[in-house]
C-alpha positions as CSV (number, residue, x, y, z in Angstrom):
1,M,-48.8,-59.7,5.4
2,E,-49.0,-57.5,9.1
3,D,-47.7,-54.8,6.3
4,F,-50.8,-54.5,4.9
5,V,-53.0,-55.4,7.6
6,Y,-51.1,-52.0,9.6
7,Y,-51.7,-49.6,6.2
8,G,-54.8,-50.8,5.6
9,E,-55.8,-49.6,9.6
10,L,-53.8,-46.6,9.0
11,Y,-55.7,-45.8,5.6
12,D,-59.2,-46.0,8.3
13,L,-58.1,-43.8,10.5
14,Y,-56.7,-40.9,7.9
15,G,-57.3,-42.1,4.6
16,E,-59.6,-38.8,3.7
17,L,-56.7,-37.3,4.5
18,L,-55.3,-38.0,1.4
19,T,-55.9,-36.8,-2.3
20,K,-58.6,-38.7,-4.6
21,K,-55.6,-40.0,-6.4
22,Q,-54.1,-41.6,-3.4
23,K,-56.7,-43.4,-2.1
24,Q,-57.3,-44.3,-5.8
25,Y,-53.4,-45.8,-5.9
26,F,-53.3,-47.5,-2.3
27,E,-56.9,-49.2,-2.9
28,D,-56.0,-50.4,-6.1
29,Y,-53.1,-51.4,-4.3
30,Y,-53.8,-53.0,-1.3
31,F,-57.7,-53.7,-1.2
32,Q,-58.0,-54.4,-5.2
33,N,-54.5,-56.1,-5.1
34,L,-53.5,-55.6,-8.4
35,S,-50.0,-55.1,-9.5
36,L,-48.0,-52.4,-10.0
37,G,-48.0,-53.4,-14.2
38,E,-52.4,-53.1,-14.7
39,M,-52.6,-50.2,-12.3
40,A,-49.3,-48.2,-15.0
41,D,-52.2,-49.4,-17.0
42,N,-54.7,-48.3,-16.2
43,Y,-53.4,-45.3,-15.2
44,A,-51.8,-45.0,-18.3
45,V,-48.2,-43.5,-15.9
46,S,-45.1,-45.7,-15.7
47,R,-44.4,-48.5,-12.8
48,N,-42.3,-46.1,-11.6
49,A,-44.6,-43.6,-11.1
50,I,-46.9,-45.6,-9.3
51,F,-44.3,-47.3,-6.9
52,K,-43.4,-43.7,-6.1
53,Q,-46.9,-42.5,-5.2
54,I,-48.2,-45.9,-3.2
55,H,-44.9,-44.8,-0.9
56,I,-45.3,-41.1,-0.3
57,V,-48.8,-42.4,0.7
58,V,-47.2,-44.8,3.1
59,D,-44.7,-42.7,4.1
60,K,-48.0,-39.7,5.3
61,L,-49.7,-42.6,6.9
62,M,-47.2,-42.8,8.7
63,E,-46.3,-39.6,9.5
64,Y,-49.8,-38.9,10.2
65,E,-49.4,-41.7,13.1
66,E,-46.9,-40.6,14.5
67,K,-47.6,-37.5,14.9
68,L,-51.8,-38.0,16.0
69,H,-51.0,-42.0,17.7
70,L,-54.6,-42.5,16.5
71,L,-53.6,-46.5,16.2
72,E,-52.2,-46.4,19.0
73,K,-54.9,-45.1,21.0
74,R,-57.3,-47.4,19.8
75,Q,-55.5,-50.5,20.5
76,K,-55.0,-48.9,23.9
77,L,-58.7,-48.8,24.6
78,E,-59.8,-52.2,22.8
79,R,-57.0,-54.1,25.1
80,I,-58.5,-52.1,28.5
81,C,-61.7,-52.9,27.2
82,Q,-60.6,-56.8,27.4
83,F,-61.0,-56.7,30.8
84,I,-64.1,-54.2,31.5
85,D,-66.8,-56.1,33.5
86,N,-69.9,-53.1,33.3
87,P,-71.4,-53.9,30.4
88,N,-72.5,-50.0,29.7
89,I,-69.1,-48.7,30.4
90,K,-67.3,-51.5,28.0
91,K,-70.7,-50.5,25.5
92,E,-69.5,-46.6,25.7
93,L,-65.9,-47.3,25.0
94,E,-66.7,-50.0,22.1
95,D,-68.4,-46.5,20.6
96,L,-65.8,-44.6,21.1
97,I,-63.9,-47.5,19.1
């Protein structure tokens, strides 16, 4: 389950860098909870093709994070926000996140 949450967070940050088909596969599998078989039927391709594409998408998302560290930075900012007493500064940081 942790992987699903982590991949969802990566998708939120980097999803726009994926192709339309990659987004569809990712969303169907991770957000709509469709099985590989259901997706294969919907897209008229093999289960293996769907499986490979999902792994390609996940690998891309993880590669983007390795290079850009946006999720890591966001999580650090969220932790910092917990310790800020000044409401104006806290609001500005939360708006960035």
